[in-house]
Backbone as a ProteinNet text record, in pm:
[ID]
protein_1_A
[PRIMARY]
MPSLEQVCKRLFSSSAWFFKAIAGALLLAIPVVHFFAFGYLYAMVEQARRGEDLEFPEWEDWRRLFINGIPAFVIFLVLGVAPILCAWVLTYPLRLLPVNYGVFVYLPLVPALMLAGPLTAAGIYQYQKRGEYRDAFRFYVLIAMLRSSKAYFWVPTFALIGFLAVGCPLMTFTVFVGLAASWTYYAAYFRFVEESRKSSARP
[TERTIARY]
83.7	0	88	69.7	153.1	117.1	217.4	194.4	233.1	185.3	218.3	368.6	430.6	575.1	650.4	610.7	677.2	661.2	539.8	513.7	596.1	600.8	675.9	826	876.7	1018.8	1055.2	968.4	995.2	978.9	879.3	856.6	969.4	1019.6	1117.6	1259.5	1284.1	1417.3	1519.5	1473.6	1563.4	1550.7	1665.4	1662.6	1594	1573.9	1511.9	1365	1303.6	1161.5	1135.7	1231.3	1210.1	1193.5	1278.6	1272.8	1149	1109.7	987.2	864.8	869.7	758.7	752.9	868.9	872.1	804.4	833.7	770.5	619.4	575.7	432.4	366.5	435.2	380.6	364.7	462	454.1	340	325.2	217.3	80.7	75.7	-50.6	-103.5	-14.9	-53.6	-111.1	-102.8	-145.2	-271.5	-379.8	-503.9	-479.9	-551.5	-540.8	-411.7	-299.3	-172.6	-174.8	-260.5	-268.4	-314.1	-371.7	-411.3	-288.8	-174.2	-51.6	-14.9	-30	1.4	-92.4	-221.4	-315.4	-292.8	-246.4	-210.4	-93.7	-3	111.7	64.8	-24.9	-81.2	-159.8	-229.2	-302.5	-205.2	-88.5	12.4	65.8	76	124.4	23.2	-104.7	-208.9	-204	-183.2	-182.3	-67.7	50.7	163.6	145.4	80.6	51.2	-55.5	-155.4	-263	-208	-108	-49.4	59.9	94.7	197.9	337.9	356	487.4	563.5	687.1	769.1	701.7	700.8	641.2	747.5	739	835.2	772.6	836.6	792.5	842.3	752	795.9	856.5	914.1	969.9	857.4	887.4	793.1	812.7	725.5	734.5	595.7	586.9	459.3	355.5	384.5	303.3	160.4	144	8.2	-77.2	-19.8	-93.2	-120	-23.2	-43.1	-161.9	-171	-279.9	-414.7	-419.3	-544.6	-591.6	-499.3	-536.5	-563.3	-505.3	-524.8	-666.3	-735.1	-872.3	-966.7	-974.5	-1062.6	-1017.2	-884.9	-836.4	-885	-882	-926.7	-1077.8	-1152.5	-1298.8	-1337.1	-1272.2	-1299.6	-1261.1	-1150.7	-1106.4	-1209.6	-1266.6	-1367.7	-1494.2	-1539.4	-1666.6	-1654.2	-1549.1	-1536.4	-1453.5	-1372.3	-1287.8	-1333.1	-1344.7	-1376.6	-1524.7	-1613.5	-1757.8	-1806.2	-1767.4	-1812.3	-1766.5	-1645	-1594.3	-1672.8	-1703	-1781.6	-1922.7	-1983.1	-2117.4	-2115.9	-2014.1	-2002.9	-1981.2	-1904.7	-1882.3	-2013.1	-2096.3	-2226.8	-2312.7	-2303.5	-2381.3	-2338.9	-2214.7	-2169.6	-2224	-2271.1	-2314.8	-2429.9	-2537.4	-2644.5	-2595.5	-2500.1	-2447.8	-2370.5	-2303.8	-2228.3	-2319.8	-2446.8	-2541.6	-2616.8	-2597.2	-2665.9	-2622.9	-2715.6	-2680	-2578.8	-2576.3	-2481.4	-2354.4	-2241.2	-2113.8	-2063.6	-2059.9	-2013.7	-1867.9	-1800.7	-1658.7	-1632	-1528.6	-1488.2	-1590.5	-1683.2	-1781.1	-1876.2	-1886.7	-1973.4	-1916.3	-1788.2	-1723.9	-1723.9	-1797.5	-1803	-1850.6	-1945.9	-1986.3	-1871.1	-1763.7	-1649.2	-1565.7	-1573.4	-1485.5	-1501.3	-1623.7	-1635	-1596.9	-1627.9	-1592.6	-1441.4	-1371.6	-1225.5	-1161.3	-1219.5	-1162.5	-1184.1	-1294.9	-1328.5	-1285.2	-1258.7	-1229.3	-1109.1	-1000.5	-879.1	-895.4	-930.7	-944.9	-1056.5	-1163	-1273.1	-1228.4	-1149.9	-1097.2	-1003.7	-914.1	-820.5	-895.2	-1000.9	-1081.3	-1150.7	-1200.3	-1265.8	-1170.6	-1050.4	-950	-908.2	-892.8	-855.4	-955.9	-1084.1	-1187.9	-1196.5	-1178.4	-1182.5	-1075.3	-959	-847.1	-869.8	-961.8	-984.2	-1045.3	-1137.1	-1202.1	-1206.8	-1161.2	-1161	-1300	-1392.1	-1529.8	-1564.8	-1628.3	-1663.6	-1762.7	-1852.4	-1953.5	-1889.7	-1774.3	-1703.8	-1648.1	-1608.1	-1550.3	-1654	-1780.6	-1885.4	-1988.2	-1951.2	-2037	-2012	-2094	-2066.1	-2072	-2156.9	-2162.9	-2031.5	-1965.7	-1836	-1728.6	-1731.8	-1631.5	-1642.7	-1765.6	-1785	-1739.2	-1765.7	-1720.4	-1567.7	-1502.3	-1355.6	-1304	-1368.9	-1326.1	-1353.7	-1467.3	-1498.9	-1400.6	-1357.9	-1264.5	-1127.4	-1098.9	-969.2	-963.7	-1079.1	-1087.5	-1031.5	-1061.9	-1026.5	-876.1	-796.5	-653.3	-623	-724.1	-700.3	-707	-748.1	-758.6	-623.4	-523.1	-390.9	-331.8	-330.9	-280.4	-358.9	-489.8	-570.6	-536.5	-521.9	-479.1	-341.4	-253.6	-119	-125.3	-212.8	-227.7	-279.9	-383.2	-440.7	-336.3	-262	-157.3	-47	-9.3	96.4	53.6	-72.3	-123.7	-131.8	-170	-181.6	-44.7	51.9	186.4	256.5	237.2	306.1	227.6	127.6	41	117.5	223	295.5	356.5	382.8	442.5	338.1	211.4	100.1	103.1	117.7	97.8	199.5	319.5	418.1	366.4	313.6	258.8	141	52.1	-65.4	-22.7	71.5	114.6	179.8	271.8	341.4	243.8	153.6	55.5	-36.5	-86.1	-173.5	-97.3	25.6	106	127.7	166	193.7	66.7	-39.3	-162.3	-233.3	-245.3	-313.9	-236.9	-104.1	-24	-47.3	-51.8	-76.8	-214.2	-316.6	-452.2	-458.6	-399.9	-403.1	-328.5	-214.4	-137.7	-217.4	-290.9	-369.9	-489.7	-555.9	-668.5	-621.3	-502.7	-447.4	-420.5	-367.6	-340.7	-469.1	-577.7	-706.3	-755.2	-745	-789.9	-709.6	-578.6	-492.8	-519	-546.6	-575.3	-703.8	-802.6	-929.6	-912.7	-832.7	-808.4	-739.8	-642.1	-567.9	-657.4	-746.6	-836.8	-943.4	-972	-1074.6	-1021	-888.6	-829	-840.4	-869.7	-880.3	-744.4
-118.8	0	124.9	213.2	333.6	431	497.2	601.5	735.8	841.8	975.4	999.1	951.4	969	898.6	774.7	700.5	770.4	815.9	883.6	1011	1088.2	1213.9	1189.8	1086.3	1054.5	1023.5	950.8	915.7	1035.7	1119.2	1236.5	1338.3	1356.5	1461.9	1408.3	1286.3	1226.1	1292.3	1343.8	1410.5	1561.5	1629.6	1775.9	1842.1	1767.1	1823.8	1859.4	1801.4	1828	1976.5	2046.7	2187.1	2271.6	2250	2328.6	2292.3	2165.7	2124.1	2185.5	2193.9	2254.6	2405.3	2469.4	2612.5	2639	2554.4	2568.7	2553.8	2455.4	2434.2	2551.4	2607.2	2720.8	2842.9	2866.7	2981	2963.4	2842.9	2815.7	2824.5	2781.1	2780.5	2922	3019.1	3156.7	3230.9	3171.1	3240.3	3175	3252.4	3196.2	3131.9	3024.4	2943.3	2861.1	2927.6	2854.4	2758.1	2785.5	2698.4	2557.4	2539.5	2404.5	2313.7	2370.3	2290.6	2237	2321.2	2279.1	2168.4	2182.1	2077.7	1950.2	1965.1	1847.1	1772.7	1846.7	1786.4	1710.9	1773.1	1705.7	1581.3	1591.5	1478.2	1363.1	1397.2	1295.3	1230	1306.1	1249.4	1151.3	1184	1090.4	964.5	983.5	870.3	774.2	826.8	736.7	661.6	724.3	654.1	547.5	578.8	482.8	360.6	379.2	268.4	194.7	244.6	178.9	210.9	322.4	362.6	435.2	472.3	542.1	671.6	694.5	816.6	925.1	1014.5	1122.7	1237.2	1350	1461.1	1433.8	1409.6	1376	1496.6	1469.3	1578.1	1660.7	1786.1	1872	1846.8	1766.9	1732.1	1699.1	1684.9	1659.3	1762.9	1887.4	1999.2	1993	1942	1931	1839.1	1726.2	1632.8	1692.7	1766.2	1830.3	1925.7	2003.4	2099.7	2028.8	1925.7	1852.1	1784.6	1719.9	1652.2	1751	1869.6	1969.5	2022.8	2021.9	2074.4	1989.2	1856.8	1776	1774.7	1778.4	1780.5	1905.9	2018.3	2144.2	2144.2	2090.9	2083.7	1998	1883.9	1794.8	1862.9	1934.9	2009.4	2114.8	2183.6	2285.1	2223.5	2112.9	2052.4	1979.1	1901.3	1817.5	1881	1980.2	2043.8	2182.3	2270	2409.8	2429.1	2368.8	2388.8	2351.1	2235.4	2203.3	2305.5	2356.7	2456.2	2586.3	2627.4	2748.7	2733.8	2617.6	2592.6	2596.9	2537.8	2539.3	2681.7	2760.4	2900	2978.5	2952.2	3019	2982.4	2858.5	2814.3	2885.6	2933.7	3004.2	3146.9	3198.5	3338.9	3367.3	3284.6	3310.7	3304	3215.3	3202.5	3327.3	3389.5	3510.7	3630.9	3619.3	3728.6	3719.9	3609.8	3593.8	3701.7	3749.1	3853.5	3806.6	3675	3619.4	3579.7	3619	3587.2	3451	3354.4	3219.8	3197.7	3302.7	3292.3	3199.2	3117	3027.7	2918.3	2896.7	2788.9	2813.9	2938.3	2966.2	2904.5	2867.3	2810.2	2657.8	2598.1	2451.5	2386.3	2446.6	2384.1	2366.7	2443.4	2431.9	2307	2253.8	2143.5	2020.9	1965.9	1848	1876.8	1997.4	2032	2035.4	2095.9	2103.3	1965.1	1878.3	1746.1	1654.2	1673.7	1583.5	1634	1763.2	1822	1755.8	1737.1	1680.1	1536.4	1444.1	1304.5	1283.4	1363.1	1350	1389.7	1496.9	1539.2	1434.5	1383.2	1280.6	1155.8	1118.3	1002.1	1025.6	1149	1181	1172.1	1226.2	1219	1074.1	1000.2	858.4	780.6	803.2	733.4	783.1	912.2	969.2	907.6	882.1	831.7	691.9	618.8	481.8	476.3	568.9	568.2	706.5	807.5	942.2	1001.3	962.7	1013.1	1085	1201.8	1283.1	1212.3	1134	1069.3	974.5	917.6	831.7	913.1	1036.6	1122	1171	1174.8	1231.6	1128.7	1002.1	899.4	898.8	976.8	1002.4	876.6	781.9	660.4	582.1	590.1	524.3	599.2	731.4	812.2	795.8	795.9	778.1	639.2	539.4	402.9	397.4	474.1	477.6	538.6	645.5	708.7	617	547.1	455.1	338.4	294	181.4	217.8	347.7	391	384.9	358.1	344.4	467.7	583.3	713.9	739.9	667.9	696.3	828.5	887.6	1015.2	1133.5	1112.2	1224.6	1289.3	1209.2	1263.5	1341.2	1284.8	1363.1	1492.1	1488.4	1608.1	1713.7	1673.3	1768.4	1824.6	1737.9	1782.5	1884.7	1859.5	1952.4	2087.6	2086.1	2211.3	2288.9	2218.2	2283.6	2339.8	2263.6	2307.6	2433.1	2434.5	2551	2672.9	2649.2	2761	2820.3	2732.7	2780.1	2843.1	2781.4	2829.8	2929.2	2987.8	3083.3	3195.2	3252.3	3359.9	3317.9	3187.9	3140.5	3114.4	3126.4	3120.8	2995.6	3015	2904.6	2792	2822.6	2716.1	2619.3	2674.1	2591	2508.8	2572	2502.3	2388.9	2417.4	2315.9	2197	2222.8	2114.3	2036.2	2108.5	2042.9	1951.2	1999.1	1915.9	1798	1821.3	1713.5	1600.7	1635.4	1533.5	1462.7	1539.6	1479	1395.7	1446.4	1370.4	1243.2	1251.4	1131.4	1027.9	1074	980.5	915.4	996.7	942.3	838.7	871	779.6	649.9	661.8	542.3	455	519.4	442.3	376.9	448.6	389.2	268	277.6	164.1	47	77.2	-27.7	-101.5	-28.5	-89.9	-176.9	-126.5	-202.8	-331	-320.3	-438.6	-539.3	-492.9	-582.6	-660.4	-591.6	-657.9	-760.1	-726.7	-821.9	-946.2	-926.4	-1040.4	-1130.9	-1070	-1149.6	-1221.4	-1168.9	-1229.2	-1346.5	-1355.2	-1465.4	-1596	-1706.4	-1837.2	-1887.4
0	0	0	-96.8	-102	9	60.9	160.5	99.6	159.9	110.3	117.1	222.2	237.2	124.9	91.8	-15	-149.3	-176.6	-304.4	-315.1	-208.5	-210.9	-225.6	-160.1	-172.6	-317.4	-385.5	-524.9	-616.8	-588.7	-673.2	-661.3	-539.1	-514.4	-497.4	-543	-529	-620.5	-732.8	-827.6	-814	-821.5	-809.3	-928.5	-1036.6	-1156.3	-1134	-1029.2	-1005.9	-985	-923.2	-890.1	-1016.8	-1114.1	-1237.4	-1319.6	-1314.7	-1383.7	-1316.7	-1183.7	-1110.4	-1133.2	-1146	-1175.9	-1310	-1408.6	-1540.9	-1528.6	-1451.8	-1432.6	-1362.4	-1263.4	-1189.5	-1279.8	-1366.1	-1458	-1557.4	-1610	-1705.2	-1637.2	-1512.2	-1438.2	-1414.7	-1416.4	-1386.4	-1507	-1625.1	-1747.6	-1803.2	-1818.2	-1875.4	-2011.1	-2039.6	-2161.8	-2160.4	-2136.1	-2126.9	-2009.2	-1911.2	-1793.9	-1828.8	-1949	-1990.3	-2003.4	-2039.7	-2047.4	-1908	-1806.3	-1669.7	-1624.1	-1656.4	-1618.2	-1699	-1822.9	-1901.6	-1839.5	-1780.5	-1711.5	-1587	-1511	-1393.5	-1434.5	-1546.6	-1602.9	-1630.4	-1685.9	-1717.2	-1590.2	-1482.7	-1357.1	-1298.4	-1309.9	-1266.3	-1351.8	-1482.2	-1574.7	-1546.2	-1520.1	-1494.7	-1362.4	-1265.6	-1140.3	-1162.9	-1244.6	-1273.5	-1346	-1428.7	-1504.6	-1428	-1310.6	-1231.4	-1277.9	-1349.3	-1397.8	-1286.6	-1316.6	-1217.7	-1173.9	-1044.9	-992.5	-990.5	-1085	-1096.8	-1175.7	-1169.3	-1252.5	-1393.5	-1489.9	-1625.4	-1697.2	-1812.2	-1892.4	-1954.4	-1977.1	-2049	-2197.9	-2255.3	-2397	-2450	-2581.4	-2648.5	-2604.5	-2635.4	-2588.8	-2641	-2761.7	-2816.2	-2729.1	-2688.9	-2604	-2466.6	-2413.1	-2283.3	-2288.1	-2395.7	-2406.9	-2419.4	-2505.1	-2527	-2399.2	-2327.5	-2202.2	-2088.8	-2101.1	-1996.9	-1991.1	-2105.2	-2108.5	-2024.1	-2045.9	-1959.6	-1813.7	-1790.6	-1652.3	-1581	-1651.2	-1591	-1570.1	-1666.2	-1652.5	-1531.8	-1519.1	-1405.9	-1274.6	-1276.2	-1158.4	-1118.1	-1216.2	-1186.5	-1127.4	-1188.2	-1146.6	-1013.1	-997.1	-877.7	-766.1	-800.7	-701.1	-660.5	-759	-729.7	-696.8	-775	-756.5	-616.1	-560.6	-424	-320.2	-336.8	-242.4	-254.7	-377.3	-397.6	-340.8	-362.2	-308.1	-155.8	-96.2	50	100.5	25.2	64.1	62.1	-38.8	-47.3	74.1	119.5	235.8	364.2	366.9	486.9	493.2	381.7	378.1	474.8	475	573.1	717.6	743.5	879.6	920.7	820.7	851.3	875.3	835.1	854.5	986.9	1057.4	1185.4	1285	1368.2	1466	1570.4	1594.3	1690.7	1616.5	1668.1	1604.4	1652.3	1559.4	1594.2	1555.3	1513.8	1481	1363.9	1380.7	1271.8	1245.3	1336.4	1320.1	1202.5	1158.5	1043	915.6	919.6	800.6	801.6	893.5	900.7	770.7	695.1	568.2	469.4	488.6	398.1	423.5	544.1	582.9	492.7	476.5	389.7	245	196.5	58.6	40	135.1	127.1	137	220	240	120.6	48.6	-61.2	-198.1	-210.7	-342.1	-409.9	-335.2	-393.4	-440.6	-349.2	-390.3	-491.7	-483.7	-579.5	-719.4	-729.2	-859	-916.7	-833.7	-879.7	-925.7	-851.6	-889.4	-1022.9	-1044.8	-1171	-1288.4	-1273.7	-1380.6	-1403.1	-1295.7	-1301.3	-1386.5	-1362.6	-1437.9	-1582.2	-1602.3	-1737	-1825.8	-1769.7	-1847.6	-1903.7	-1848.1	-1893.7	-2033.4	-2062.9	-2195.1	-2259.9	-2186.5	-2241.2	-2255.7	-2164.9	-2172.3	-2041.9	-2058.3	-1942.2	-1850.2	-1907.7	-1823.2	-1722.4	-1758.6	-1663.1	-1547.1	-1576.3	-1472.9	-1373.7	-1417.1	-1331.8	-1286.3	-1286.7	-1228.1	-1078.3	-1008.7	-868.2	-782.4	-817.6	-736.9	-746.9	-863.9	-881.3	-802.7	-811.8	-742.4	-591	-540.5	-396.2	-353.3	-438.7	-407.4	-402	-489.3	-488.1	-358.6	-313.8	-188.7	-69.5	-73.2	35.9	39.9	-77	-82.5	-27.1	-24.3	27.5	180.2	241.6	387.6	459.9	400.8	460.6	464.6	385.2	382.4	312.8	249.6	181.6	277.6	402.9	497.1	523	552.4	584.4	466	343.7	229.9	207.3	232.5	212.8	315.7	442.3	545.5	511.6	461.5	424.4	311.1	213.2	100.6	148	232	282.5	363.3	447.1	524.7	437	335.7	244.2	168.2	122.6	50.8	142.4	267.7	361.9	395	421.4	457.2	337.1	219	100	18.4	78.8	8.9	-62.4	-1.6	-70.6	-204.3	-221.1	-345.9	-453.5	-416.9	-510.7	-599.2	-732.4	-826.5	-809.3	-760.8	-737.8	-632.2	-523.9	-416.6	-466.7	-542.6	-595.9	-688.1	-778	-874.1	-804.7	-714.1	-643.2	-555.3	-488.9	-402.5	-480.2	-594.2	-677.1	-736.2	-779.1	-837.5	-737.8	-615.7	-514	-468.9	-441.3	-389.2	-494.6	-616.5	-721.8	-755.9	-753.6	-779.4	-670.7	-546.4	-436.1	-449.4	-472.8	-484.7	-597	-712.7	-827.2	-795.3	-728.1	-690.7	-594.7	-504	-408.5	-476.7	-567.7	-640.8	-721.2	-778.7	-853.2	-758.7	-641.1	-542.4	-506.8	-485.8	-451.7	-566.2	-689.6	-806	-821	-808.7	-823.6	-712.8	-592.4	-480.6	-507.1	-562.8	-593.1	-705	-803.8	-913	-862.3	-772.1	-718.4	-634.4	-556.8	-472.8	-553.6	-675.1	-760.1	-840.8	-853	-930.3	-852.6	-920.7	-852.7	-804.4
[MASK]
+++++++++++++++++++++++++++++++++++++++++++++++++++++++++++++++++++++++++++++++++++++++++++++++++++++++++++++++++++++++++++++++++++++++++++++++++++++++++++++++++++++++++++++++++++++++++++++++++++++++++++

């Protein structure tokens, strides 16, 4: 079973990851061009899903990066950003209450923040199998994937949120590295679950 520590050690074992991440961070900051960055993240999920070496791949085949970046970004918006925005809207009535409940008014954000990362990775993971959006948004399949992980995604998600909070001044670099590490971990774990089930099903 892969752990977050093992995945990170493999991803960051080479010093080249930093320069590749810098390139991703710069691309992520530019509208339209950001599809290349999401295509790169898509490739990292794909190599984990296939059981290939977990590393920051080379920046190459730019046409493919752009094409794959579009569905990756769409899935990210629907499964990652949209739930957080909806939860934020739910906090608005609580913030209007005459009684000040402090940080407790933001409780609706907690489940959205915790599920956004693994849910997005699960959606991209499923999309890659046939290249169809409907596979990415079959929520009963995605929820089953999260349930099969037996809540092992909590620690990586807390780590991602903490990393983004601490590295906030670095903006897109922090976001790119955080998504790369967390999505790779989620994909590696989903593959582990699938392979375990296949092995148990064999006579």
